[in-house]
N, C-alpha and C positions, 0 to 999 in steps of 0.2 A: 660247444654248447648245442646250438640250434642244430646242427648236422645229427644229430639222434633223435629228431621228431619226426615221427611218423604220419606225414601229412593226409594220409588217406585213413585215417582211423576217424570212424562217422562224428568219435564226440568232440572231433578239432571243427569239423565243418561249418560252423557259425563263425571261425575266426581265420579260417585257410585263406578267404579273399583277403581280408587286411594282410597277411603274411605274405601273400604274392604280389599285392602292391608296393612290398617295401625293395627299395633297393639297396641289399646287405652287403656288404664290403667287410674288408680285415679290422676298419679302425670301428667297432663298438655297435650298439645297437641305437643308440640315442640320436644321432644324427639322420639314418633312413627315419627313424619314429617321427623327427618334428618335419623332414621332408614332408610325410603325411599328414600329420597335425594342420602343417600352413595349410597344405594343398586341399585340405578338408574344409580349413577355415574353422576349426577347433576351439570353443572359447569355455572359460569357466562362468559361473553364474552372474558374475561382475562385467562381463563383456570382453575381458582382458583374453588375448591370445595365448591359448594352451601350450607350454612347451614340455618337453619333456628333460630334463637337469639331471647331473650328477649327484648321488646322495649326498656328498659333500656338500651343496648346495642348502641343505637343509640345518639352519641353525640348531645346538646343541640348545635343548628346551623347547624347543618349538615343536607343538603336533605335526604329524604328517598332512593332517586335512587343512589345519589352520594356514599351512604356508600354500597351499595348493589354491587356498580360497581367496587367501590376499596376494598372491602372484603371478598365479596359474601356469607355477611351476610344479609338473609331477618328479618330485626324488624318482631316480630311477637307478639300479645297479645292473650290474653286467650279470644277470643271473636270470635263469627261467621263471622265477616267480613273477619278478618284475616285467620280463619281455610278454608273459600273459596277460598281467593288468593293463598294459601300451596296448596289446591287441584288442583287448574290451572296452579301454577308451574308443580306438577307430572304429570300432564295430556297434559299438552303443552308446554312443556320446552322449544323449541325451541322459542315461540313465545314469552313466557314471558322473554327468555334472549335477544331476539332483541329488546322487548320493553324498556328493560333496560339498554342495550347498547345506543338505541337512546337518552333516558333521560339523562344518563353520560355524554355521548360527548356532548350535548348540553349545561350540566352545565359545563362541563369543559370548552366549548369555550366561554360561554355567564355569567356564574354565575348564583346564582339562582334568583336575584333581585325581584324586586314586582310583576311581571308576568310571567309567563310560556314560552309564546313566540309561534308563531303556532306549530312549531313540538311537543314541549312538551305536547300543549293543546291537540292534535291530539292523541298522544301516551296515555294521561290521560284517555282521553273520550272511546279510542278505550277498553283500559284494564281496566275501571272501569265499561263501561256502552254498550260494545256491546253486540250483542248475534251471537251465529255462528251456522250455521245449520251443524251440525256433524252428518254424513250418512256412515253408512259401504257397501262396494260394495259388 
């Protein structure tokens, strides 16, 4: 899966350093991601140590963002979508933490419901679809 990624592409530059720090082996992505998260001292908004956990850890009926807010476990599948999500956690941890805190607070206030609501929709659109121009001074 990861061998097909061309890290020389300029649009991957912002997450390439996070990828380079991973000690990837044949056992999947979760272990190396957790090594980096621990080394960086990543935490959720409640101050709990962030970890990447198998998707199966997410109980049925529990919202993804609610779970991260309550447990600091980021449900992660062995696919490119979740791999790049994890790289964003490792590259922009404060943004990801704030987005999760906003989502978790909205869920705590309003429940999951059939629709996310404006704040959760906005956070999801930013998280899943935004492009940031990252430059170095």
